KOLSE-222398 format. One record per residue: residue in three letters; chain; x, y, z of N, C-alpha, C in turn. Coordinates in Angstrom, 1 decimal, padded with zeros to 4 digits. Layout:
<rs>
+------+-------+--------+--------+--------+--------+--------+--------+--------+--------+--------+
| resn | chain |     nu |     nv |     nw |    cau |    cav |    caw |     cu |     cv |     cw |
+------+-------+--------+--------+--------+--------+--------+--------+--------+--------+--------+
|  ALA |     A |      X |      Y |      Z |      X |      Y |      Z |      X |      Y |      Z |
...
+------+-------+--------+--------+--------+--------+--------+--------+--------+--------+--------+
</rs>
This chain:
<rs>
+------+-------+--------+--------+--------+--------+--------+--------+--------+--------+--------+
| resn | chain |     nu |     nv |     nw |    cau |    cav |    caw |     cu |     cv |     cw |
+------+-------+--------+--------+--------+--------+--------+--------+--------+--------+--------+
|  MET |     A |  042.1 |  083.8 |  093.1 |  041.3 |  083.6 |  094.2 |  042.1 |  084.0 |  095.5 |
|  GLU |     A |  041.5 |  084.9 |  096.3 |  042.2 |  085.4 |  097.5 |  041.6 |  084.7 |  098.7 |
|  ASP |     A |  042.4 |  084.5 |  099.7 |  041.9 |  083.9 |  100.9 |  042.3 |  084.8 |  102.1 |
|  GLU |     A |  042.0 |  084.4 |  103.3 |  042.2 |  085.1 |  104.5 |  043.8 |  085.3 |  104.7 |
|  VAL |     A |  044.5 |  084.3 |  104.4 |  046.0 |  084.4 |  104.6 |  046.6 |  085.4 |  103.7 |
|  ASP |     A |  046.1 |  085.6 |  102.4 |  046.5 |  086.6 |  101.6 |  046.3 |  088.0 |  102.2 |
|  ARG |     A |  045.2 |  088.2 |  102.9 |  044.9 |  089.5 |  103.5 |  045.8 |  089.7 |  104.7 |
|  LEU |     A |  046.0 |  088.6 |  105.5 |  046.9 |  088.7 |  106.6 |  048.3 |  089.0 |  106.2 |
|  VAL |     A |  048.8 |  088.4 |  105.2 |  050.2 |  088.6 |  104.7 |  050.3 |  090.0 |  104.2 |
|  ALA |     A |  049.3 |  090.5 |  103.4 |  049.4 |  091.9 |  102.9 |  049.4 |  092.9 |  104.1 |
|  ALA |     A |  048.6 |  092.6 |  105.1 |  048.6 |  093.5 |  106.3 |  050.0 |  093.6 |  106.9 |
|  TRP |     A |  050.6 |  092.4 |  107.1 |  051.9 |  092.4 |  107.7 |  053.0 |  093.0 |  106.9 |
|  ARG |     A |  052.9 |  092.8 |  105.6 |  053.9 |  093.5 |  104.7 |  053.7 |  095.0 |  104.7 |
|  ARG |     A |  052.5 |  095.5 |  104.9 |  052.3 |  096.9 |  105.0 |  052.8 |  097.4 |  106.4 |
|  GLU |     A |  052.5 |  096.7 |  107.4 |  052.9 |  097.1 |  108.8 |  054.3 |  096.9 |  109.2 |
|  ARG |     A |  054.9 |  095.8 |  108.6 |  056.3 |  095.4 |  108.9 |  057.1 |  095.1 |  107.7 |
|  PRO |     A |  057.3 |  096.1 |  106.8 |  058.0 |  095.8 |  105.6 |  059.5 |  095.4 |  105.8 |
|  ASP |     A |  059.9 |  095.5 |  107.1 |  061.3 |  095.1 |  107.4 |  061.4 |  093.6 |  107.6 |
|  LEU |     A |  060.3 |  092.9 |  107.7 |  060.3 |  091.4 |  107.9 |  059.9 |  090.7 |  106.7 |
|  ASP |     A |  060.5 |  089.5 |  106.5 |  060.1 |  088.6 |  105.4 |  059.0 |  087.7 |  106.0 |
|  VAL |     A |  057.8 |  088.0 |  105.5 |  056.7 |  087.2 |  106.1 |  056.3 |  086.0 |  105.2 |
|  GLU |     A |  057.1 |  085.7 |  104.2 |  056.8 |  084.6 |  103.3 |  056.4 |  083.3 |  104.0 |
|  PRO |     A |  057.1 |  082.9 |  105.1 |  056.6 |  081.6 |  105.7 |  055.2 |  081.6 |  106.1 |
|  LEU |     A |  054.6 |  082.8 |  106.4 |  053.1 |  082.8 |  106.7 |  052.3 |  082.3 |  105.5 |
|  GLU |     A |  052.7 |  082.6 |  104.3 |  052.0 |  082.2 |  103.1 |  051.7 |  080.7 |  103.1 |
|  VAL |     A |  052.7 |  079.9 |  103.6 |  052.5 |  078.4 |  103.6 |  052.0 |  078.0 |  105.0 |
|  LEU |     A |  052.7 |  078.4 |  106.0 |  052.4 |  077.8 |  107.3 |  051.1 |  078.3 |  108.0 |
|  SER |     A |  050.7 |  079.5 |  107.6 |  049.3 |  079.9 |  108.1 |  048.2 |  079.1 |  107.4 |
|  ARG |     A |  048.5 |  078.8 |  106.2 |  047.5 |  078.0 |  105.5 |  047.4 |  076.5 |  106.0 |
|  VAL |     A |  048.6 |  076.0 |  106.4 |  048.7 |  074.7 |  107.0 |  047.9 |  074.7 |  108.3 |
|  SER |     A |  048.2 |  075.8 |  109.1 |  047.5 |  075.9 |  110.4 |  046.0 |  076.0 |  110.2 |
|  ARG |     A |  045.5 |  076.8 |  109.3 |  044.1 |  076.9 |  109.1 |  043.5 |  075.6 |  108.6 |
|  LEU |     A |  044.2 |  074.9 |  107.7 |  043.7 |  073.7 |  107.2 |  043.7 |  072.6 |  108.3 |
|  ALA |     A |  044.6 |  072.7 |  109.2 |  044.6 |  071.8 |  110.4 |  043.4 |  072.0 |  111.2 |
|  ARG |     A |  043.0 |  073.2 |  111.4 |  041.8 |  073.5 |  112.2 |  040.5 |  072.9 |  111.5 |
|  HIS |     A |  040.5 |  073.1 |  110.2 |  039.3 |  072.5 |  109.4 |  039.4 |  071.0 |  109.5 |
|  LEU |     A |  040.5 |  070.4 |  109.4 |  040.7 |  069.0 |  109.5 |  040.3 |  068.5 |  110.9 |
|  ASP |     A |  040.7 |  069.2 |  111.9 |  040.3 |  068.8 |  113.3 |  038.8 |  068.8 |  113.4 |
|  ARG |     A |  038.1 |  069.8 |  112.9 |  036.6 |  069.8 |  112.9 |  036.0 |  068.6 |  112.2 |
|  ALA |     A |  036.6 |  068.3 |  111.0 |  036.1 |  067.2 |  110.2 |  036.3 |  065.9 |  111.0 |
|  ARG |     A |  037.5 |  065.7 |  111.6 |  037.8 |  064.5 |  112.4 |  036.8 |  064.4 |  113.5 |
|  ARG |     A |  036.6 |  065.4 |  114.3 |  035.7 |  065.4 |  115.4 |  034.3 |  065.0 |  115.0 |
|  LEU |     A |  033.8 |  065.5 |  113.9 |  032.5 |  065.2 |  113.3 |  032.4 |  063.7 |  112.9 |
|  ALA |     A |  033.4 |  063.3 |  112.2 |  033.4 |  061.9 |  111.8 |  033.5 |  060.9 |  113.0 |
|  PHE |     A |  034.2 |  061.3 |  114.0 |  034.3 |  060.4 |  115.2 |  033.1 |  060.5 |  116.0 |
|  ALA |     A |  032.5 |  061.6 |  116.2 |  031.3 |  061.8 |  117.0 |  030.1 |  061.0 |  116.4 |
|  GLU |     A |  030.1 |  060.9 |  115.1 |  029.0 |  060.0 |  114.5 |  029.1 |  058.6 |  114.9 |
|  HIS |     A |  030.3 |  058.2 |  115.4 |  030.5 |  056.8 |  115.9 |  030.8 |  056.8 |  117.4 |
|  GLN |     A |  030.4 |  057.8 |  118.1 |  030.5 |  057.9 |  119.5 |  032.0 |  057.7 |  120.0 |
|  LEU |     A |  032.9 |  058.3 |  119.3 |  034.3 |  058.3 |  119.7 |  034.9 |  059.7 |  119.8 |
|  GLU |     A |  035.8 |  059.8 |  120.7 |  036.6 |  061.0 |  120.8 |  037.9 |  060.8 |  120.0 |
|  PRO |     A |  038.5 |  061.9 |  119.6 |  039.7 |  061.7 |  118.7 |  040.8 |  060.8 |  119.4 |
|  TRP |     A |  041.0 |  061.0 |  120.7 |  042.0 |  060.1 |  121.3 |  041.6 |  058.7 |  121.3 |
|  GLU |     A |  040.3 |  058.4 |  121.4 |  039.8 |  057.0 |  121.4 |  040.1 |  056.4 |  120.0 |
|  PHE |     A |  039.8 |  057.2 |  118.9 |  040.1 |  056.8 |  117.6 |  041.6 |  056.5 |  117.4 |
|  ASP |     A |  042.4 |  057.3 |  117.9 |  043.9 |  057.1 |  117.8 |  044.3 |  055.8 |  118.4 |
|  VAL |     A |  043.8 |  055.5 |  119.6 |  044.2 |  054.2 |  120.3 |  043.6 |  053.0 |  119.5 |
|  LEU |     A |  042.3 |  053.1 |  119.2 |  041.7 |  052.0 |  118.5 |  042.3 |  051.7 |  117.2 |
|  THR |     A |  042.6 |  052.8 |  116.4 |  043.2 |  052.5 |  115.1 |  044.7 |  052.1 |  115.2 |
|  ALA |     A |  045.4 |  052.5 |  116.2 |  046.7 |  051.9 |  116.4 |  046.7 |  050.4 |  116.6 |
|  LEU |     A |  045.7 |  050.0 |  117.3 |  045.5 |  048.5 |  117.5 |  045.0 |  047.9 |  116.2 |
|  ARG |     A |  044.1 |  048.5 |  115.5 |  043.6 |  048.0 |  114.3 |  044.7 |  047.8 |  113.2 |
|  ARG |     A |  045.6 |  048.8 |  113.1 |  046.7 |  048.7 |  112.1 |  047.7 |  047.7 |  112.5 |
|  ALA |     A |  047.7 |  047.2 |  113.7 |  048.7 |  046.2 |  114.1 |  048.4 |  044.8 |  113.5 |
|  GLY |     A |  047.2 |  044.7 |  112.9 |  046.8 |  043.4 |  112.3 |  046.4 |  042.4 |  113.3 |
|  THR |     A |  045.8 |  041.3 |  112.9 |  045.4 |  040.2 |  113.7 |  046.5 |  039.8 |  114.6 |
|  PRO |     A |  046.3 |  039.6 |  115.9 |  045.1 |  039.7 |  116.7 |  044.7 |  041.1 |  117.2 |
|  TYR |     A |  045.2 |  042.2 |  116.6 |  044.9 |  043.5 |  117.0 |  045.3 |  043.8 |  118.4 |
|  GLN |     A |  046.5 |  043.6 |  118.7 |  047.0 |  043.8 |  120.1 |  048.4 |  044.4 |  120.1 |
|  LEU |     A |  048.6 |  045.3 |  121.1 |  049.9 |  045.9 |  121.3 |  050.2 |  046.0 |  122.8 |
|  SER |     A |  051.4 |  046.2 |  123.2 |  051.7 |  046.5 |  124.6 |  051.4 |  047.9 |  124.8 |
|  PRO |     A |  051.2 |  048.3 |  126.1 |  051.0 |  049.7 |  126.4 |  052.2 |  050.6 |  125.9 |
|  GLY |     A |  053.4 |  050.1 |  126.0 |  054.6 |  050.8 |  125.5 |  054.5 |  051.1 |  124.0 |
|  GLN |     A |  054.1 |  050.1 |  123.2 |  053.9 |  050.2 |  121.8 |  052.8 |  051.3 |  121.5 |
|  LEU |     A |  051.8 |  051.3 |  122.3 |  050.7 |  052.3 |  122.1 |  051.2 |  053.7 |  122.4 |
|  LEU |     A |  052.1 |  053.8 |  123.4 |  052.7 |  055.1 |  123.8 |  053.5 |  055.6 |  122.6 |
|  THR |     A |  054.3 |  054.8 |  121.9 |  055.1 |  055.2 |  120.8 |  054.2 |  055.7 |  119.7 |
|  GLN |     A |  053.1 |  055.0 |  119.4 |  052.3 |  055.4 |  118.3 |  051.4 |  056.6 |  118.5 |
|  THR |     A |  051.0 |  056.8 |  119.8 |  050.1 |  057.9 |  120.1 |  050.7 |  059.1 |  120.7 |
|  LEU |     A |  052.0 |  059.0 |  121.1 |  052.8 |  060.2 |  121.6 |  052.1 |  060.8 |  122.8 |
|  VAL |     A |  051.7 |  059.9 |  123.8 |  051.3 |  060.4 |  125.1 |  052.1 |  059.8 |  126.2 |
|  THR |     A |  051.9 |  060.3 |  127.4 |  052.7 |  059.8 |  128.5 |  052.1 |  058.4 |  129.0 |
|  SER |     A |  052.9 |  057.8 |  129.8 |  052.5 |  056.5 |  130.4 |  051.2 |  056.6 |  131.2 |
|  GLY |     A |  051.1 |  057.6 |  132.0 |  049.9 |  057.8 |  132.9 |  048.7 |  058.1 |  132.0 |
|  THR |     A |  048.9 |  058.9 |  131.0 |  047.8 |  059.2 |  130.1 |  047.3 |  057.9 |  129.4 |
|  MET |     A |  048.2 |  057.1 |  128.9 |  047.9 |  055.9 |  128.2 |  047.1 |  054.9 |  129.1 |
|  THR |     A |  047.6 |  054.8 |  130.4 |  046.9 |  053.9 |  131.3 |  045.5 |  054.4 |  131.5 |
|  ASN |     A |  045.3 |  055.7 |  131.7 |  043.9 |  056.2 |  131.8 |  043.1 |  055.9 |  130.6 |
|  ARG |     A |  043.7 |  056.1 |  129.4 |  042.9 |  055.8 |  128.2 |  042.5 |  054.4 |  128.0 |
|  ILE |     A |  043.5 |  053.5 |  128.3 |  043.2 |  052.1 |  128.2 |  042.0 |  051.7 |  129.2 |
|  ASP |     A |  042.1 |  052.2 |  130.4 |  041.1 |  052.0 |  131.4 |  039.7 |  052.4 |  130.9 |
|  ARG |     A |  039.6 |  053.6 |  130.3 |  038.4 |  054.1 |  129.8 |  037.8 |  053.3 |  128.6 |
|  LEU |     A |  038.7 |  052.9 |  127.7 |  038.3 |  052.1 |  126.6 |  037.9 |  050.7 |  127.0 |
|  ALA |     A |  038.6 |  050.2 |  128.0 |  038.2 |  048.8 |  128.5 |  036.8 |  048.9 |  129.2 |
|  LYS |     A |  036.5 |  050.0 |  129.9 |  035.2 |  050.2 |  130.6 |  034.1 |  050.2 |  129.5 |
|  LYS |     A |  034.4 |  050.8 |  128.3 |  033.4 |  050.9 |  127.3 |  033.3 |  049.6 |  126.5 |
|  GLY |     A |  034.2 |  048.6 |  126.7 |  034.2 |  047.3 |  126.0 |  034.8 |  047.4 |  124.6 |
|  LEU |     A |  035.7 |  048.4 |  124.4 |  036.3 |  048.6 |  123.1 |  037.7 |  047.9 |  123.1 |
|  VAL |     A |  038.3 |  047.7 |  124.2 |  039.6 |  047.0 |  124.3 |  039.5 |  046.1 |  125.5 |
|  GLU |     A |  040.5 |  045.1 |  125.6 |  040.6 |  044.3 |  126.8 |  042.1 |  044.1 |  127.1 |
|  ARG |     A |  042.4 |  044.0 |  128.4 |  043.8 |  043.7 |  128.8 |  043.9 |  042.2 |  128.9 |
|  LEU |     A |  045.1 |  041.7 |  128.4 |  045.4 |  040.3 |  128.5 |  046.8 |  040.2 |  129.0 |
|  PRO |     A |  047.1 |  039.1 |  129.7 |  048.5 |  038.8 |  130.2 |  049.4 |  038.7 |  129.0 |
|  ASP |     A |  050.6 |  039.2 |  129.1 |  051.6 |  039.1 |  128.0 |  052.3 |  037.8 |  128.2 |
|  PRO |     A |  052.1 |  036.8 |  127.3 |  052.8 |  035.5 |  127.4 |  054.3 |  035.5 |  127.4 |
|  SER |     A |  054.9 |  036.6 |  126.9 |  056.3 |  036.7 |  126.9 |  056.9 |  037.5 |  128.1 |
|  ASP |     A |  056.0 |  038.0 |  128.9 |  056.5 |  038.8 |  130.1 |  055.4 |  038.7 |  131.2 |
|  ARG |     A |  055.7 |  037.9 |  132.2 |  054.7 |  037.6 |  133.2 |  054.2 |  038.8 |  133.9 |
|  ARG |     A |  054.9 |  039.9 |  133.9 |  054.5 |  041.1 |  134.6 |  053.8 |  042.0 |  133.6 |
|  GLY |     A |  053.9 |  041.8 |  132.3 |  053.3 |  042.7 |  131.3 |  051.9 |  042.3 |  130.9 |
|  VAL |     A |  051.3 |  043.3 |  130.2 |  050.0 |  043.1 |  129.7 |  050.0 |  043.5 |  128.2 |
|  LEU |     A |  049.0 |  043.0 |  127.5 |  048.8 |  043.4 |  126.1 |  047.4 |  044.0 |  126.1 |
|  VAL |     A |  047.2 |  044.9 |  125.2 |  045.9 |  045.6 |  125.0 |  045.4 |  045.1 |  123.6 |
|  ARG |     A |  044.2 |  044.5 |  123.7 |  043.6 |  043.9 |  122.5 |  042.3 |  044.6 |  122.1 |
|  LEU |     A |  042.1 |  044.8 |  120.9 |  040.9 |  045.4 |  120.4 |  039.8 |  044.3 |  120.5 |
|  THR |     A |  038.6 |  044.7 |  121.0 |  037.4 |  043.8 |  121.0 |  036.8 |  043.9 |  119.6 |
|  ASP |     A |  035.8 |  043.0 |  119.3 |  035.1 |  043.1 |  118.1 |  034.4 |  044.4 |  117.9 |
|  GLU |     A |  033.8 |  044.9 |  119.0 |  033.1 |  046.2 |  119.0 |  034.1 |  047.3 |  118.7 |
|  GLY |     A |  035.2 |  047.2 |  119.4 |  036.3 |  048.3 |  119.1 |  036.7 |  048.3 |  117.7 |
|  ARG |     A |  036.9 |  047.1 |  117.1 |  037.3 |  047.0 |  115.7 |  036.2 |  047.6 |  114.8 |
|  ASP |     A |  035.0 |  047.2 |  115.0 |  033.9 |  047.7 |  114.2 |  033.8 |  049.3 |  114.3 |
|  ARG |     A |  033.9 |  049.8 |  115.5 |  033.8 |  051.3 |  115.7 |  035.0 |  052.0 |  115.0 |
|  ALA |     A |  036.2 |  051.4 |  115.1 |  037.3 |  052.0 |  114.5 |  037.2 |  052.0 |  112.9 |
|  ASP |     A |  036.7 |  050.8 |  112.4 |  036.5 |  050.7 |  111.0 |  035.5 |  051.7 |  110.5 |
|  GLN |     A |  034.4 |  051.8 |  111.2 |  033.3 |  052.8 |  110.7 |  033.8 |  054.2 |  110.8 |
|  ALA |     A |  034.5 |  054.5 |  111.9 |  034.9 |  055.9 |  112.1 |  036.0 |  056.2 |  111.0 |
|  LEU |     A |  036.8 |  055.3 |  110.7 |  037.8 |  055.5 |  109.6 |  037.1 |  055.8 |  108.3 |
|  ALA |     A |  036.1 |  055.0 |  108.0 |  035.4 |  055.3 |  106.7 |  034.8 |  056.7 |  106.7 |
|  GLY |     A |  034.2 |  057.1 |  107.9 |  033.6 |  058.4 |  108.0 |  034.7 |  059.5 |  107.8 |
|  LEU |     A |  035.8 |  059.3 |  108.4 |  036.9 |  060.2 |  108.3 |  037.4 |  060.4 |  106.9 |
|  LEU |     A |  037.6 |  059.3 |  106.2 |  038.0 |  059.3 |  104.8 |  037.0 |  060.1 |  103.9 |
|  GLU |     A |  035.8 |  059.9 |  104.2 |  034.8 |  060.7 |  103.5 |  034.9 |  062.2 |  103.7 |
|  GLN |     A |  035.1 |  062.6 |  104.9 |  035.4 |  064.0 |  105.3 |  036.7 |  064.5 |  104.6 |
|  GLU |     A |  037.7 |  063.7 |  104.7 |  039.0 |  064.1 |  104.1 |  038.9 |  064.2 |  102.6 |
|  ARG |     A |  038.2 |  063.3 |  101.9 |  038.0 |  063.4 |  100.5 |  037.3 |  064.7 |  100.1 |
|  ALA |     A |  036.3 |  065.1 |  100.9 |  035.6 |  066.4 |  100.6 |  036.6 |  067.6 |  100.7 |
|  ILE |     A |  037.5 |  067.5 |  101.7 |  038.4 |  068.6 |  101.9 |  039.4 |  068.7 |  100.7 |
|  LEU |     A |  039.7 |  067.6 |  100.2 |  040.7 |  067.5 |  099.0 |  040.1 |  067.6 |  097.7 |
|  ALA |     A |  038.7 |  067.7 |  097.6 |  038.0 |  067.6 |  096.3 |  038.5 |  068.6 |  095.3 |
|  GLU |     A |  039.0 |  069.7 |  095.7 |  039.4 |  070.7 |  094.7 |  040.7 |  070.4 |  094.0 |
|  LEU |     A |  041.4 |  069.4 |  094.5 |  042.7 |  069.1 |  093.9 |  042.6 |  067.8 |  093.1 |
|  SER |     A |  043.4 |  067.8 |  092.0 |  043.4 |  066.6 |  091.1 |  044.3 |  065.6 |  091.8 |
|  ARG |     A |  044.2 |  064.4 |  091.3 |  045.1 |  063.3 |  091.9 |  046.6 |  063.7 |  091.9 |
|  ALA |     A |  047.0 |  064.3 |  090.7 |  048.4 |  064.7 |  090.6 |  048.7 |  065.8 |  091.7 |
|  GLN |     A |  047.8 |  066.7 |  091.8 |  048.0 |  067.8 |  092.8 |  048.1 |  067.2 |  094.2 |
|  ARG |     A |  047.2 |  066.3 |  094.5 |  047.2 |  065.7 |  095.9 |  048.6 |  064.9 |  096.1 |
|  GLY |     A |  049.1 |  064.2 |  095.1 |  050.3 |  063.6 |  095.2 |  051.5 |  064.5 |  095.4 |
|  GLU |     A |  051.5 |  065.6 |  094.6 |  052.5 |  066.6 |  094.8 |  052.5 |  067.3 |  096.2 |
|  LEU |     A |  051.3 |  067.6 |  096.6 |  051.1 |  068.2 |  098.0 |  051.6 |  067.2 |  099.1 |
|  ALA |     A |  051.2 |  066.0 |  098.9 |  051.7 |  065.0 |  099.9 |  053.2 |  064.9 |  100.0 |
|  GLY |     A |  053.8 |  064.9 |  098.8 |  055.3 |  064.9 |  098.8 |  055.9 |  066.1 |  099.4 |
|  LEU |     A |  055.4 |  067.2 |  099.2 |  055.9 |  068.5 |  099.7 |  055.7 |  068.5 |  101.3 |
|  LEU |     A |  054.6 |  068.1 |  101.7 |  054.3 |  068.0 |  103.2 |  055.2 |  067.0 |  103.8 |
|  ARG |     A |  055.4 |  065.9 |  103.2 |  056.3 |  064.9 |  103.7 |  057.7 |  065.5 |  103.9 |
|  GLN |     A |  058.2 |  066.3 |  103.0 |  059.5 |  066.9 |  103.2 |  059.5 |  067.8 |  104.4 |
|  LEU |     A |  058.4 |  068.4 |  104.7 |  058.4 |  069.3 |  105.9 |  058.2 |  068.5 |  107.2 |
|  THR |     A |  057.5 |  067.4 |  107.2 |  057.2 |  066.7 |  108.4 |  058.2 |  065.6 |  108.8 |
|  ALA |     A |  058.8 |  065.0 |  107.8 |  059.8 |  063.9 |  108.0 |  060.8 |  064.2 |  109.1 |
|  PRO |     A |  061.4 |  065.4 |  109.0 |  062.5 |  065.6 |  110.1 |  061.9 |  065.6 |  111.5 |
|  PHE |     A |  060.7 |  066.0 |  111.7 |  060.0 |  065.9 |  113.0 |  059.7 |  064.5 |  113.4 |
|  ASP |     A |  059.3 |  063.7 |  112.4 |  059.0 |  062.3 |  112.7 |  060.2 |  061.4 |  113.0 |
|  ASN |     A |  061.4 |  061.9 |  112.7 |  062.6 |  061.2 |  112.9 |  063.5 |  061.7 |  114.0 |
|  ILE |     A |  062.9 |  062.5 |  114.9 |  063.7 |  063.1 |  116.0 |  063.6 |  062.0 |  117.1 |
|  PRO |     A |  064.8 |  061.6 |  117.6 |  064.7 |  060.6 |  118.7 |  064.1 |  061.1 |  120.0 |
|  GLY |     A |  063.4 |  060.2 |  120.7 |  062.8 |  060.6 |  122.0 |  061.4 |  061.2 |  121.8 |
+------+-------+--------+--------+--------+--------+--------+--------+--------+--------+--------+
</rs>
């Protein structure tokens, strides 16, 4: 079975035989897959009236476990955005009734962001929709192939996940 990346690589090998274009065989496919996954994510979230960034914040709170709350700093760490961006996101989610701000009992100047019942329900429903989309993307692979692919991708992504700052 030939795909678009095979055609791209063949063209580069013809046009630039002096270059080793082997990385394109893997990373161009990862890039193309990421675009398909992004479309699937947007579709799954739109069905639950959520933007991808809203899903990211809501599910960070949901994964925290009962009482589904984190400090804004903890949310920054999990979502990889700036402080100003996170403040704006929390404001917008609070306005929609999906999160609420509470005083932090351990820091009089601090706040905690807590998932509302509505926020939890929307996050749970959107996650179920996302998993359905992702299962469809992976349907051509056996369980063993999915496990092998996950391990190989982990080898590539782990160094990026462990970079300080």
